[in-house]
N, C-alpha and C positions, 0 to 999 in steps of 0.2 A: 473195611468200614472207615478206617482213619482217612484213607485216600478220598472217600466220598465226602466226608466232612471238610477236608482240605479244599477239594474242588468246589464245594458249596460256598466256602468262605471266599474263594477267589472270584467266583461268579458274582456274589453279592458285592464284593469290594470293587470289582471292575465294571459293574453294570452302569455306574454313573458316567464312566468315561465316554461312551458313545454319545450320550446326551450333551456332555461337555464339549465334545468335538463339534457337534452340530451348532451349539450355541456360539462357540468361538468363531466358527466359519461365517455365520450370519452376522456376527457383531462387527467383523472387519476392523477390530481394534484389539491391541494387546493390553490395553489399560485394564487393571484389575486382575491380570493373570500373573502368577508367580513362576518365573523360569526356574528358580531354585527348587520349588515344590515339585515341578514336573521332573526335573533331573533326579530328585531324591526318590520319587516313585520308580523311575526307570532303573536306578541303582538297586532298589529293593527287588524288583522283578529279576534283574540280571543275577543277583545273589541267589534268589530262589531257584532259578533255572540251573545255575552252576552247581548248586547243592544236589539237585535231582540227577544231573548228569554224573557227578562224582559218585553218587550212591547207586548208579545204574538203575534208577527208577524212571525208565522210559515208558510212560503210560499216559492216560488221558489227562491226568493232572498237569503233566508237563505241557500238554497241548493247550490247556487253559492258561497256563503261565505265558506261553508264547502268544496266544491271542490277545491277552491283556497288554502285553508288551507292545504288540503291533498297534493297538489302539492308542496307547500313550505316546508312542513315537509319532503317530499321525497328529496327535494334539501338539507335539513339539514342532512339527513342520508348520502347522497352522499358526502357532505362536510367532514363528519367525516371519511368516507371510504377513501376519497382522502388524507386526512391528515395522515391517517395511512400508505397509500402507500408512501407518501412523507418521512415519518420517516424511513420506510423500505429502501427506495432508499438512504437516507443519510447514514444509517448504512452500507449498501452494498458498497457505494462509499468510506467511511472511511476505511472499512475492505479491500477493493481492493487496496486502496492506500497504506496501511501498508504492505499488502502482496507483493507489488511490490518492497519493500526495499531490498537493497544490504548491507550486514553487513561485515565490516572488523573485523576479530577476530584473533589477533596476540599478540605479547609480548610487552616488554617495549618500544622498538623503535617505533613499530607500533602505540602505544597509543599516540605518539606525532604527528601523521599525522592528520591535520585538514580536515577530510573527508567531513564534511558538507560544509565547506568553499570552498573546491575544487569543490564539486558538483555544488554549486551555481555559482562559477566562470566559470565553463564549461557549464552552463545551461543544466545540465543533466535532462532528463524528468522523473526522478524517485528519491525517497528519498534514501539517503545513511547515514549510521551511523557507528561510530567507537566504538566497544565494546571490544577493546583489554584490556589485563590485564598485569600488571607488573609481569615479571618473569613467564609468562605462560608456562606450560609444559604439556606433555601428561597425566601425572598422575592426574592433577586437571582440565584438559580442559573440560571434560564432565560436571562437576559440575558448572563450570563458564558458560558454554553454557546454561545449564538448567536455571540458575538464571538470566542471562543477555540478552540472545538472544531468547530462546525458546518461551517466551510469545509474542514476536513480530511477530512470524511466517513469517520470511523473505522469499523472493523469491530466494535469492542467498546468499552464504557465501564465503568469501575469507579467507582461513586458512593460517596463517603463523606461524607454530609451528616447533620447533626442535632446536632452538638456546640454549635452556635450557635443552635439552635432549641428549647432546653429551655424557655424562657419560653413560647413558642408552644404547646408540647406540654402544659405545665401548665395553660395557660389554656383551650385547646380542642384536645384530641387529634384530634377529627374533622377539624378544619381542617388540622391537621398532615398527616393521612393524605391529604386531598384534594390539598394542595399537592405532596406527594411523588408521588402517582400522576400528577398533571398534569405534573410534571417528567419522569417516565419516559416518558409519552406524547409529550412534546416531544422527548426524546432520540431516540425511535424514529420520529418523524414522516416523516423522509426515507428511512428504511430500516427497514421492519418486521421484517427479519431481524437487525437489529443486536442483539447480545447485551449485556446489562446485568447487572452484579453490584452488589448493595447490601451495604455494609459496616456492621456494627453499630458502636455508639459505646462508648468507654471508660466503664466504670462502676466507678471506683476506690472510691467510697463504699459500694458495695453498696446504694445507695438505691433506693427504689421507682420513682422517676421514670425514671431511665435504664434500669432493668430493663424497665419497662413500655414505654418508647419502643422498645427493641430488639425486644420482642415484636411491636410494631406494624410495625416495619420488616421483620421476618421474614414476617409475614402479608402485607404488601404485596408482598414478593418472590415469595411463592407465588401470589398472585392475579394478578400481572402477568408471570408466567413469567420471573422473573429469578433469578439465582444469589444465594443469601444467604451472606455471609461473617461468621462470628463472630470478631471481632477479639480477643476474650479468649483465643482459642486460639493467638495469636501467641507467647505465652510457651512453648508446648509444641511448636510446629512446628519441624521440622529442615530448614532450607533446602537443606542439602547433599544430604540424601537425596532431596528433591524434585528437585533439579538432576539427580541421577543417573537418577531414574526418567523425567523428561521427556526427557532426552537419549536414553535407551534407546528410548522410545516413538517419538520422531521418527526415529531412525536406522533402525528396522525398518519405519517407515511405518504403524504400527498406528493412528495417528490418522486416516488417510485412509479405510480401510474403514469405520470407525465414523462418519465424517463429523464427528469431534470435533477441532477445531483449538484449540491453546493453551487448555486448560481454564482458565476464569477463576478457579476455586477454587485451582488450583496457582499461577497467577500472583500472586494476592492473598496466598497463603501465603508466597511468596518475598518480596514487597514488605514485608509487615507483620512478618514474623519478622525481616527486616533492620532495619526501623524500631525494633522492640523491642530487639534486641541492640545497636543503636547509640544508644539513648537518645532517639530521635526521638519515641516515644510517651509519654515522660515528661511532655512539655508538656501532653498531653491529660489525663494522670492528675492532674497538679498542678491543672489547670483544673477537673477534676471535683471534686477535694477543695475 
């Protein structure tokens, strides 16, 4: 009779484990599951089985012990499977977050733009980084991109290059174009869908060279399917109105049906209107003069 009650206790105690196994398997996550508790139950069953064997009580009660132990061990296997899935999800989430980044890649003045601070202020729903380099020119842009940006695998890059290439453009505009197109190709080599924006250069003197350079950059943007940003419009842009518009668009999810995320024109508008209003672009204007 005692063995019957003991078996009944084990059946009642172990009845919840099959349900727990099914629930854990469907959840595909180890969150909320205690490994210590599972191990404690396994230890208890092993102790009970050991006692039965030592007392030579080889009967149906021992079979119930073994069945319950088997079910709990199955739960343990599913726990480790779910923990592996959790780690994979975390890695994918981290990777996707990094891959959503927009990078500003420009020269000396661009380096002074507090990109991360602006992104936080405008509550942008993606990470932004400034990887500009003092005195950046086309001749060393590929190397700098390889070292500073390529490992980040960004989703989009805003290029502002040319202020330190005026001599090259004057000497051989065709070579300027070739180097610029080669840089764009290098930027996209690991991700053909990576979006690229080309920013024009400050022309404070209204001289022919900068004006002509910007026309070349605009033509390159069109031929290479890049967004062209006219930096002269920074004086006219209103970052606050852009902020309100972008916030509205993101809130209603309008960017998703159109498959248009964080328009580079709007982002550049925010960055360079900020740079103009805070005197950062004056360095370029002074240099141009």
